[in-house]
N, CA, C and O atoms as a Tinker XYZ file with bonds, in Angstrom:
   336  protein
     1  N     86.738000   40.023000  151.008000    73     2
     2  CA    87.827000   40.153000  150.051000    64     1     3
     3  C     87.364000   41.064000  148.927000    63     2     4     5
     4  O     86.282000   40.881000  148.369000    81     3
     5  N     88.184000   42.034000  148.607000    73     3     6
     6  CA    87.923000   42.958000  147.506000    64     5     7
     7  C     89.008000   42.778000  146.455000    63     6     8     9
     8  O     90.186000   42.622000  146.778000    81     7
     9  N     88.596000   42.802000  145.198000    73     7    10
    10  CA    89.530000   42.702000  144.077000    64     9    11
    11  C     89.211000   43.823000  143.109000    63    10    12    13
    12  O     88.050000   44.051000  142.768000    81    11
    13  N     90.236000   44.516000  142.672000    73    11    14
    14  CA    90.063000   45.599000  141.711000    64    13    15
    15  C     91.030000   45.402000  140.551000    63    14    16    17
    16  O     92.173000   44.989000  140.746000    81    15
    17  N     90.564000   45.698000  139.351000    73    15    18
    18  CA    91.424000   45.701000  138.175000    64    17    19
    19  C     91.673000   47.138000  137.761000    63    18    20    21
    20  O     90.780000   47.979000  137.866000    81    19
    21  N     92.877000   47.430000  137.293000    73    19    22
    22  CA    93.209000   48.804000  136.921000    64    21    23
    23  C     94.183000   48.831000  135.753000    63    22    24    25
    24  O     94.969000   47.906000  135.548000    81    23
    25  N     94.107000   49.915000  134.998000    73    23    26
    26  CA    95.078000   50.195000  133.952000    64    25    27
    27  C     96.040000   51.233000  134.526000    63    26    28    29
    28  O     95.624000   52.299000  134.981000    81    27
    29  N     97.317000   50.908000  134.497000    73    27    30
    30  CA    98.351000   51.818000  134.994000    64    29    31
    31  C     99.127000   52.322000  133.775000    63    30    32    33
    32  O     99.779000   51.546000  133.077000    81    31
    33  N     99.049000   53.617000  133.535000    73    31    34
    34  CA    99.788000   54.224000  132.423000    64    33    35
    35  C    101.104000   54.765000  132.960000    63    34    36    37
    36  O    101.126000   55.546000  133.911000    81    35
    37  N    102.200000   54.340000  132.340000    73    35    38
    38  CA   103.525000   54.776000  132.786000    64    37    39
    39  C    104.213000   55.577000  131.690000    63    38    40    41
    40  O    103.799000   55.556000  130.531000    81    39
    41  N    105.254000   56.271000  132.071000    73    39    42
    42  CA   106.150000   56.838000  131.071000    64    41    43
    43  C    106.815000   55.647000  130.396000    63    42    44    45
    44  O    107.319000   54.764000  131.089000    81    43
    45  N    106.833000   55.595000  129.065000    73    43    46
    46  CA   107.382000   54.406000  128.389000    64    45    47
    47  C    108.791000   54.026000  128.842000    63    46    48    49
    48  O    109.108000   52.840000  128.928000    81    47
    49  N    109.634000   55.007000  129.130000    73    47    50
    50  CA   111.002000   54.693000  129.533000    64    49    51
    51  C    111.105000   54.223000  130.986000    63    50    52    53
    52  O    112.174000   53.789000  131.415000    81    51
    53  N    110.008000   54.303000  131.751000    73    51    54
    54  CA   109.989000   53.864000  133.149000    64    53    55
    55  C    109.152000   52.601000  133.350000    63    54    56    57
    56  O    109.032000   52.110000  134.473000    81    55
    57  N    108.572000   52.069000  132.265000    73    55    58
    58  CA   107.647000   50.942000  132.324000    64    57    59
    59  C    108.244000   49.741000  133.056000    63    58    60    61
    60  O    107.598000   49.175000  133.938000    81    59
    61  N    109.448000   49.353000  132.710000    73    59    62
    62  CA   110.049000   48.171000  133.335000    64    61    63
    63  C    110.271000   48.365000  134.825000    63    62    64    65
    64  O    110.022000   47.455000  135.616000    81    63
    65  N    110.741000   49.554000  135.216000    73    63    66
    66  CA   110.952000   49.838000  136.640000    64    65    67
    67  C    109.632000   49.786000  137.413000    63    66    68    69
    68  O    109.559000   49.214000  138.501000    81    67
    69  N    108.588000   50.392000  136.833000    73    67    70
    70  CA   107.281000   50.386000  137.488000    64    69    71
    71  C    106.762000   48.962000  137.600000    63    70    72    73
    72  O    106.250000   48.570000  138.649000    81    71
    73  N    106.886000   48.189000  136.539000    73    71    74
    74  CA   106.416000   46.801000  136.548000    64    73    75
    75  C    107.116000   45.988000  137.633000    63    74    76    77
    76  O    106.475000   45.200000  138.327000    81    75
    77  N    108.420000   46.173000  137.783000    73    75    78
    78  CA   109.164000   45.459000  138.836000    64    77    79
    79  C    108.713000   45.895000  140.227000    63    78    80    81
    80  O    108.600000   45.068000  141.132000    81    79
    81  N    108.459000   47.183000  140.400000    73    79    82
    82  CA   108.001000   47.689000  141.699000    64    81    83
    83  C    106.632000   47.112000  142.037000    63    82    84    85
    84  O    106.392000   46.689000  143.168000    81    83
    85  N    105.737000   47.096000  141.056000    73    83    86
    86  CA   104.397000   46.548000  141.283000    64    85    87
    87  C    104.454000   45.064000  141.625000    63    86    88    89
    88  O    103.680000   44.586000  142.455000    81    87
    89  N    105.357000   44.342000  140.996000    73    87    90
    90  CA   105.447000   42.890000  141.192000    64    89    91
    91  C    105.788000   42.501000  142.629000    63    90    92    93
    92  O    105.489000   41.383000  143.048000    81    91
    93  N    106.400000   43.392000  143.382000    73    91    94
    94  CA   106.764000   43.063000  144.770000    64    93    95
    95  C    105.828000   43.697000  145.799000    63    94    96    97
    96  O    106.014000   43.511000  147.002000    81    95
    97  N    104.831000   44.437000  145.338000    73    95    98
    98  CA   103.875000   45.039000  146.262000    64    97    99
    99  C    102.867000   43.979000  146.711000    63    98   100   101
   100  O    102.315000   43.265000  145.874000    81    99
   101  N    102.620000   43.867000  148.022000    73    99   102
   102  CA   101.646000   42.890000  148.514000    64   101   103
   103  C    100.262000   43.140000  147.911000    63   102   104   105
   104  O     99.782000   44.273000  147.891000    81   103
   105  N     99.628000   42.071000  147.421000    73   103   106
   106  CA    98.278000   42.165000  146.894000    64   105   107
   107  C     98.180000   42.669000  145.464000    63   106   108   109
   108  O     97.077000   42.782000  144.929000    81   107
   109  N     99.314000   42.977000  144.831000    73   107   110
   110  CA    99.311000   43.511000  143.466000    64   109   111
   111  C     99.900000   42.474000  142.521000    63   110   112   113
   112  O    100.917000   41.848000  142.817000    81   111
   113  N     99.242000   42.305000  141.381000    73   111   114
   114  CA    99.737000   41.386000  140.366000    64   113   115
   115  C     99.645000   42.053000  138.997000    63   114   116   117
   116  O     98.598000   42.587000  138.631000    81   115
   117  N    100.741000   42.020000  138.241000    73   115   118
   118  CA   100.766000   42.562000  136.887000    64   117   119
   119  C    100.390000   41.436000  135.930000    63   118   120   121
   120  O    101.003000   40.369000  135.943000    81   119
   121  N     99.372000   41.682000  135.098000    73   119   122
   122  CA    98.896000   40.657000  134.166000    64   121   123
   123  C     99.321000   40.935000  132.725000    63   122   124   125
   124  O     99.677000   40.012000  131.993000    81   123
   125  N     99.286000   42.189000  132.322000    73   123   126
   126  CA    99.629000   42.550000  130.949000    64   125   127
   127  C    100.546000   43.758000  130.974000    63   126   128   129
   128  O    100.305000   44.729000  131.692000    81   127
   129  N    101.594000   43.680000  130.182000    73   127   130
   130  CA   102.559000   44.763000  130.012000    64   129   131
   131  C    102.685000   44.946000  128.506000    63   130   132   133
   132  O    103.322000   44.134000  127.834000    81   131
   133  N    102.082000   46.013000  127.966000    73   131   134
   134  CA   101.970000   46.119000  126.512000    64   133   135
   135  C    103.157000   46.794000  125.815000    63   134   136   137
   136  O    103.088000   47.089000  124.622000    81   135
   137  N    104.229000   47.036000  126.544000    73   135   138
   138  CA   105.463000   47.616000  125.996000    64   137   139
   139  C    105.319000   49.069000  125.561000    63   138   140   141
   140  O    106.300000   49.669000  125.120000    81   139
   141  N    104.134000   49.651000  125.669000    73   139   142
   142  CA   103.937000   51.064000  125.344000    64   141   143
   143  C    103.665000   51.896000  126.592000    63   142   144   145
   144  O    103.293000   53.067000  126.512000    81   143
   145  N    103.853000   51.276000  127.721000    73   143   146
   146  CA   103.663000   52.001000  128.971000    64   145   147
   147  C    102.388000   51.674000  129.698000    63   146   148   149
   148  O    102.145000   52.230000  130.769000    81   147
   149  N    101.554000   50.793000  129.164000    73   147   150
   150  CA   100.317000   50.412000  129.844000    64   149   151
   151  C    100.479000   49.064000  130.520000    63   150   152   153
   152  O    100.967000   48.102000  129.926000    81   151
   153  N    100.059000   49.016000  131.773000    73   151   154
   154  CA   100.081000   47.779000  132.546000    64   153   155
   155  C     98.660000   47.489000  133.024000    63   154   156   157
   156  O     97.942000   48.395000  133.448000    81   155
   157  N     98.268000   46.241000  132.954000    73   155   158
   158  CA    96.986000   45.816000  133.517000    64   157   159
   159  C     97.301000   45.065000  134.800000    63   158   160   161
   160  O     98.043000   44.083000  134.792000    81   159
   161  N     96.730000   45.537000  135.905000    73   159   162
   162  CA    97.037000   44.952000  137.205000    64   161   163
   163  C     95.752000   44.608000  137.953000    63   162   164   165
   164  O     94.688000   45.164000  137.684000    81   163
   165  N     95.878000   43.680000  138.896000    73   163   166
   166  CA    94.816000   43.453000  139.868000    64   165   167
   167  C     95.378000   43.761000  141.248000    63   166   168   169
   168  O     96.566000   43.587000  141.521000    81   167
   169  N     94.482000   44.224000  142.100000    73   167   170
   170  CA    94.832000   44.556000  143.479000    64   169   171
   171  C     93.824000   43.848000  144.376000    63   170   172   173
   172  O     92.615000   43.950000  144.163000    81   171
   173  N     94.321000   43.133000  145.375000    73   171   174
   174  CA    93.455000   42.449000  146.330000    64   173   175
   175  C     93.642000   43.060000  147.708000    63   174   176   177
   176  O     94.748000   43.447000  148.086000    81   175
   177  N     92.541000   43.141000  148.458000    73   175   178
   178  CA    92.614000   43.665000  149.815000    64   177   179
   179  C     91.431000   43.201000  150.636000    63   178   180   181
   180  O     90.440000   42.715000  150.092000    81   179
   181  N     91.533000   43.351000  151.945000    73   179   182
   182  CA    90.474000   42.911000  152.845000    64   181   183
   183  C     89.242000   43.808000  152.796000    63   182   184   185
   184  O     88.133000   43.361000  153.091000    81   183
   185  N     89.434000   45.075000  152.425000    73   183   186
   186  CA    88.297000   45.992000  152.335000    64   185   187
   187  C     88.598000   47.061000  151.291000    63   186   188   189
   188  O     89.706000   47.132000  150.759000    81   187
   189  N     87.596000   47.891000  151.007000    73   187   190
   190  CA    87.771000   48.902000  149.966000    64   189   191
   191  C     88.820000   49.937000  150.352000    63   190   192   193
   192  O     89.488000   50.492000  149.480000    81   191
   193  N     88.975000   50.205000  151.648000    73   191   194
   194  CA    90.010000   51.157000  152.079000    64   193   195
   195  C     91.408000   50.647000  151.735000    63   194   196   197
   196  O     92.278000   51.422000  151.338000    81   195
   197  N     91.616000   49.355000  151.888000    73   195   198
   198  CA    92.914000   48.764000  151.542000    64   197   199
   199  C     93.182000   48.908000  150.050000    63   198   200   201
   200  O     94.309000   49.194000  149.645000    81   199
   201  N     92.150000   48.712000  149.227000    73   199   202
   202  CA    92.321000   48.885000  147.782000    64   201   203
   203  C     92.681000   50.322000  147.438000    63   202   204   205
   204  O     93.592000   50.570000  146.648000    81   203
   205  N     91.971000   51.257000  148.029000    73   203   206
   206  CA    92.245000   52.670000  147.761000    64   205   207
   207  C     93.663000   53.024000  148.181000    63   206   208   209
   208  O     94.370000   53.721000  147.452000    81   207
   209  N     94.082000   52.555000  149.340000    73   207   210
   210  CA    95.449000   52.828000  149.806000    64   209   211
   211  C     96.485000   52.273000  148.832000    63   210   212   213
   212  O     97.457000   52.950000  148.497000    81   211
   213  N     96.272000   51.036000  148.379000    73   211   214
   214  CA    97.227000   50.418000  147.452000    64   213   215
   215  C     97.237000   51.149000  146.119000    63   214   216   217
   216  O     98.306000   51.424000  145.576000    81   215
   217  N     96.059000   51.468000  145.582000    73   215   218
   218  CA    96.010000   52.181000  144.306000    64   217   219
   219  C     96.636000   53.569000  144.413000    63   218   220   221
   220  O     97.229000   54.057000  143.451000    81   219
   221  N     96.509000   54.200000  145.562000    73   219   222
   222  CA    97.166000   55.492000  145.782000    64   221   223
   223  C     98.680000   55.321000  145.775000    63   222   224   225
   224  O     99.393000   56.130000  145.182000    81   223
   225  N     99.176000   54.269000  146.435000    73   223   226
   226  CA   100.620000   53.992000  146.425000    64   225   227
   227  C    101.113000   53.705000  145.013000    63   226   228   229
   228  O    102.210000   54.125000  144.643000    81   227
   229  N    100.312000   52.992000  144.218000    73   227   230
   230  CA   100.676000   52.724000  142.821000    64   229   231
   231  C    100.817000   54.048000  142.073000    63   230   232   233
   232  O    101.775000   54.239000  141.324000    81   231
   233  N     99.880000   54.949000  142.269000    73   231   234
   234  CA    99.925000   56.246000  141.596000    64   233   235
   235  C    101.104000   57.101000  142.008000    63   234   236   237
   236  O    101.514000   57.995000  141.268000    81   235
   237  N    101.653000   56.833000  143.184000    73   235   238
   238  CA   102.788000   57.608000  143.688000    64   237   239
   239  C    104.140000   57.076000  143.214000    63   238   240   241
   240  O    105.172000   57.689000  143.488000    81   239
   241  N    104.150000   55.948000  142.509000    73   239   242
   242  CA   105.411000   55.383000  142.020000    64   241   243
   243  C    105.986000   56.293000  140.942000    63   242   244   245
   244  O    105.269000   56.744000  140.049000    81   243
   245  N    107.286000   56.558000  141.035000    73   243   246
   246  CA   107.957000   57.382000  140.035000    64   245   247
   247  C    107.797000   56.752000  138.653000    63   246   248   249
   248  O    108.137000   55.586000  138.455000    81   247
   249  N    107.290000   57.511000  137.719000    73   247   250
   250  CA   107.090000   57.018000  136.362000    64   249   251
   251  C    105.652000   56.683000  136.032000    63   250   252   253
   252  O    105.321000   56.469000  134.866000    81   251
   253  N    104.781000   56.633000  137.045000    73   251   254
   254  CA   103.362000   56.367000  136.804000    64   253   255
   255  C    102.674000   57.686000  136.453000    63   254   256   257
   256  O    102.779000   58.674000  137.181000    81   255
   257  N    101.968000   57.679000  135.317000    73   255   258
   258  CA   101.233000   58.863000  134.880000    64   257   259
   259  C     99.795000   58.854000  135.380000    63   258   260   261
   260  O     99.260000   59.898000  135.753000    81   259
   261  N     99.158000   57.664000  135.391000    73   259   262
   262  CA    97.780000   57.577000  135.855000    64   261   263
   263  C     97.446000   56.149000  136.255000    63   262   264   265
   264  O     98.078000   55.189000  135.814000    81   263
   265  N     96.422000   56.041000  137.114000    73   263   266
   266  CA    95.883000   54.742000  137.528000    64   265   267
   267  C     94.373000   54.838000  137.331000    63   266   268   269
   268  O     93.711000   55.680000  137.937000    81   267
   269  N     93.840000   53.970000  136.482000    73   267   270
   270  CA    92.406000   53.991000  136.189000    64   269   271
   271  C     91.772000   52.671000  136.596000    63   270   272   273
   272  O     91.901000   51.676000  135.883000    81   271
   273  N     91.082000   52.650000  137.746000    73   271   274
   274  CA    90.372000   51.430000  138.127000    64   273   275
   275  C     89.259000   51.151000  137.110000    63   274   276   277
   276  O     88.520000   52.057000  136.722000    81   275
   277  N     89.151000   49.900000  136.688000    73   275   278
   278  CA    88.133000   49.555000  135.692000    64   277   279
   279  C     87.210000   48.438000  136.162000    63   278   280   281
   280  O     86.240000   48.108000  135.480000    81   279
   281  N     87.502000   47.854000  137.321000    73   279   282
   282  CA    86.709000   46.741000  137.808000    64   281   283
   283  C     86.864000   46.644000  139.312000    63   282   284   285
   284  O     87.948000   46.867000  139.852000    81   283
   285  N     85.756000   46.303000  139.998000    73   283   286
   286  CA    85.809000   46.073000  141.435000    64   285   287
   287  C     84.861000   44.933000  141.775000    63   286   288   289
   288  O     83.698000   44.940000  141.370000    81   287
   289  N     85.358000   43.965000  142.514000    73   287   290
   290  CA    84.556000   42.813000  142.920000    64   289   291
   291  C     84.701000   42.630000  144.425000    63   290   292   293
   292  O     85.791000   42.780000  144.978000    81   291
   293  N     83.590000   42.303000  145.078000    73   291   294
   294  CA    83.577000   42.094000  146.517000    64   293   295
   295  C     82.970000   40.737000  146.815000    63   294   296   297
   296  O     81.932000   40.378000  146.259000    81   295
   297  N     83.622000   39.975000  147.701000    73   295   298
   298  CA    83.080000   38.709000  148.183000    64   297   299
   299  C     82.967000   38.779000  149.697000    63   298   300   301
   300  O     83.959000   38.951000  150.406000    81   299
   301  N     81.743000   38.644000  150.174000    73   299   302
   302  CA    81.516000   38.668000  151.626000    64   301   303
   303  C     81.987000   37.371000  152.244000    63   302   304   305
   304  O     81.868000   36.301000  151.646000    81   303
   305  N     82.526000   37.478000  153.451000    73   303   306
   306  CA    82.935000   36.289000  154.180000    64   305   307
   307  C     81.706000   35.631000  154.785000    63   306   308   309
   308  O     80.797000   36.309000  155.264000    81   307
   309  N     81.685000   34.309000  154.759000    73   307   310
   310  CA    80.616000   33.567000  155.405000    64   309   311
   311  C     80.839000   33.537000  156.907000    63   310   312   313
   312  O     81.939000   33.846000  157.365000    81   311
   313  N     79.827000   33.173000  157.690000    73   311   314
   314  CA    79.964000   33.153000  159.147000    64   313   315
   315  C     81.103000   32.267000  159.640000    63   314   316   317
   316  O     81.774000   32.610000  160.613000    81   315
   317  N     81.329000   31.122000  158.975000    73   315   318
   318  CA    82.421000   30.244000  159.411000    64   317   319
   319  C     83.778000   30.846000  159.144000    63   318   320   321
   320  O     84.730000   30.552000  159.866000    81   319
   321  N     83.901000   31.705000  158.096000    73   319   322
   322  CA    85.192000   32.334000  157.788000    64   321   323
   323  C     85.461000   33.501000  158.735000    63   322   324   325
   324  O     86.614000   33.770000  159.071000    81   323
   325  N     84.399000   34.202000  159.170000    73   323   326
   326  CA    84.578000   35.340000  160.057000    64   325   327
   327  C     85.113000   34.934000  161.416000    63   326   328   329
   328  O     85.869000   35.686000  162.031000    81   327
   329  N     84.732000   33.751000  161.897000    73   327   330
   330  CA    85.175000   33.327000  163.210000    64   329   331
   331  C     86.532000   32.628000  163.185000    63   330   332   333
   332  O     87.114000   32.376000  164.240000    81   331
   333  N     87.031000   32.318000  162.020000    73   331   334
   334  CA    88.313000   31.605000  161.924000    64   333   335
   335  C     89.485000   32.524000  162.145000    63   334   336
   336  O     90.634000   32.083000  162.097000    81   335
C-alpha cells in the first residue's frame, strides 16, 4: 500500500468544482480546502505507478494549476496478506 500527500493548487473560481471531482475519484481524499484555491489531498494506491497515474489525472482536471506531492509512505504486505 502506498500513500501520498499532495497540495493541489486550483484556479480560485474552479476550486469547488475541482474539490467535488477529487471527492469521487477512487483512492483520493480531500482533507483541507483553504478557500484560496489550495487543496490538501491524500492518494492511496497498490503501488507507486498507481499513485503517479492518479496524481497525473488530478493534474489534468480542468482548473488545476499544479499538483505538488509532499509526502509518500509505503507499507509492505506481510506474507499472510500476499496470499490472501
